[in-house]
N, CA, C and O atoms as a GROMACS GRO file, in nm:
protein
  136
    1UNK      N    1   2.707   3.274   0.450
    1UNK     CA    2   2.763   3.139   0.436
    1UNK      C    3   2.656   3.034   0.469
    1UNK      O    4   2.647   2.931   0.403
    2UNK      N    5   2.575   3.062   0.570
    2UNK     CA    6   2.471   2.966   0.609
    2UNK      C    7   2.376   2.943   0.492
    2UNK      O    8   2.334   2.830   0.466
    3UNK      N    9   2.342   3.051   0.421
    3UNK     CA   10   2.250   3.036   0.308
    3UNK      C   11   2.312   2.949   0.199
    3UNK      O   12   2.245   2.865   0.139
    4UNK      N   13   2.439   2.970   0.175
    4UNK     CA   14   2.506   2.894   0.068
    4UNK      C   15   2.513   2.746   0.106
    4UNK      O   16   2.505   2.658   0.021
    5UNK      N   17   2.528   2.720   0.236
    5UNK     CA   18   2.538   2.580   0.280
    5UNK      C   19   2.402   2.511   0.273
    5UNK      O   20   2.393   2.391   0.248
    6UNK      N   21   2.296   2.589   0.295
    6UNK     CA   22   2.161   2.530   0.292
    6UNK      C   23   2.121   2.494   0.149
    6UNK      O   24   2.056   2.392   0.126
    7UNK      N   25   2.160   2.577   0.054
    7UNK     CA   26   2.121   2.552  -0.086
    7UNK      C   27   2.182   2.421  -0.137
    7UNK      O   28   2.111   2.338  -0.194
    8UNK      N   29   2.312   2.401  -0.118
    8UNK     CA   30   2.376   2.277  -0.164
    8UNK      C   31   2.308   2.154  -0.104
    8UNK      O   32   2.294   2.052  -0.171
    9UNK      N   33   2.267   2.163   0.021
    9UNK     CA   34   2.202   2.049   0.086
    9UNK      C   35   2.074   2.012   0.011
    9UNK      O   36   2.048   1.895  -0.016
   10UNK      N   37   1.994   2.113  -0.022
   10UNK     CA   38   1.868   2.087  -0.094
   10UNK      C   39   1.900   2.029  -0.233
   10UNK      O   40   1.832   1.938  -0.280
   11UNK      N   41   2.001   2.084  -0.295
   11UNK     CA   42   2.039   2.037  -0.429
   11UNK      C   43   2.090   1.893  -0.419
   11UNK      O   44   2.063   1.810  -0.506
   12UNK      N   45   2.164   1.866  -0.313
   12UNK     CA   46   2.220   1.732  -0.296
   12UNK      C   47   2.108   1.629  -0.284
   12UNK      O   48   2.117   1.518  -0.338
   13UNK      N   49   2.003   1.667  -0.212
   13UNK     CA   50   1.891   1.573  -0.194
   13UNK      C   51   1.818   1.551  -0.327
   13UNK      O   52   1.772   1.441  -0.357
   14UNK      N   53   1.809   1.656  -0.406
   14UNK     CA   54   1.738   1.645  -0.535
   14UNK      C   55   1.829   1.579  -0.640
   14UNK      O   56   1.782   1.510  -0.730
   15UNK      N   57   1.957   1.602  -0.627
   15UNK     CA   58   2.052   1.546  -0.726
   15UNK      C   59   2.043   1.393  -0.732
   15UNK      O   60   2.027   1.337  -0.840
   16UNK      N   61   2.052   1.325  -0.619
   16UNK     CA   62   2.046   1.178  -0.619
   16UNK      C   63   1.920   1.126  -0.687
   16UNK      O   64   1.926   1.029  -0.762
   17UNK      N   65   1.808   1.190  -0.661
   17UNK     CA   66   1.681   1.146  -0.722
   17UNK      C   67   1.692   1.155  -0.874
   17UNK      O   68   1.652   1.064  -0.946
   18UNK      N   69   1.746   1.265  -0.922
   18UNK     CA   70   1.758   1.283  -1.068
   18UNK      C   71   1.857   1.180  -1.124
   18UNK      O   72   1.835   1.123  -1.230
   19UNK      N   73   1.965   1.159  -1.051
   19UNK     CA   74   2.065   1.063  -1.099
   19UNK      C   75   2.003   0.924  -1.107
   19UNK      O   76   2.027   0.850  -1.203
   20UNK      N   77   1.925   0.888  -1.006
   20UNK     CA   78   1.862   0.755  -1.006
   20UNK      C   79   1.769   0.743  -1.126
   20UNK      O   80   1.769   0.641  -1.195
   21UNK      N   81   1.692   0.846  -1.150
   21UNK     CA   82   1.597   0.843  -1.264
   21UNK      C   83   1.676   0.832  -1.395
   21UNK      O   84   1.638   0.757  -1.485
   22UNK      N   85   1.784   0.906  -1.402
   22UNK     CA   86   1.866   0.903  -1.525
   22UNK      C   87   1.930   0.766  -1.542
   22UNK      O   88   1.939   0.713  -1.653
   23UNK      N   89   1.973   0.708  -1.430
   23UNK     CA   90   2.036   0.575  -1.437
   23UNK      C   91   1.933   0.473  -1.487
   23UNK      O   92   1.966   0.387  -1.569
   24UNK      N   93   1.812   0.484  -1.438
   24UNK     CA   94   1.706   0.390  -1.481
   24UNK      C   95   1.678   0.411  -1.630
   24UNK      O   96   1.662   0.315  -1.705
   25UNK      N   97   1.672   0.534  -1.670
   25UNK     CA   98   1.645   0.565  -1.812
   25UNK      C   99   1.758   0.508  -1.898
   25UNK      O  100   1.734   0.454  -2.006
   26UNK      N  101   1.880   0.521  -1.849
   26UNK     CA  102   1.995   0.467  -1.924
   26UNK      C  103   1.982   0.316  -1.939
   26UNK      O  104   2.009   0.260  -2.045
   27UNK      N  105   1.942   0.251  -1.831
   27UNK     CA  106   1.928   0.104  -1.835
   27UNK      C  107   1.819   0.065  -1.935
   27UNK      O  108   1.836  -0.029  -2.013
   28UNK      N  109   1.709   0.137  -1.932
   28UNK     CA  110   1.598   0.105  -2.024
   28UNK      C  111   1.640   0.133  -2.167
   28UNK      O  112   1.609   0.056  -2.258
   29UNK      N  113   1.711   0.242  -2.188
   29UNK     CA  114   1.756   0.278  -2.323
   29UNK      C  115   1.851   0.170  -2.375
   29UNK      O  116   1.845   0.133  -2.493
   30UNK      N  117   1.937   0.121  -2.288
   30UNK     CA  118   2.032   0.017  -2.331
   30UNK      C  119   1.955  -0.111  -2.365
   30UNK      O  120   1.986  -0.179  -2.463
   31UNK      N  121   1.854  -0.142  -2.286
   31UNK     CA  122   1.774  -0.264  -2.312
   31UNK      C  123   1.698  -0.247  -2.444
   31UNK      O  124   1.690  -0.340  -2.524
   32UNK      N  125   1.644  -0.129  -2.464
   32UNK     CA  126   1.569  -0.104  -2.588
   32UNK      C  127   1.662  -0.112  -2.709
   32UNK      O  128   1.625  -0.164  -2.814
   33UNK      N  129   1.783  -0.062  -2.693
   33UNK     CA  130   1.879  -0.063  -2.805
   33UNK      C  131   1.925  -0.206  -2.829
   33UNK      O  132   1.930  -0.253  -2.943
   34UNK      N  133   1.959  -0.276  -2.720
   34UNK     CA  134   2.010  -0.412  -2.734
   34UNK      C  135   1.901  -0.503  -2.786
   34UNK      O  136   1.924  -0.622  -2.805
   0.00000   0.00000   0.00000
């Protein structure tokens, strides 16, 4: 169980970074389209 809990934590930290990058890309894509 400890191992499973540690993995999600690492993923959680990496997930926000990817989401932020994707959000920025979405904003740029919308600006480029508009």
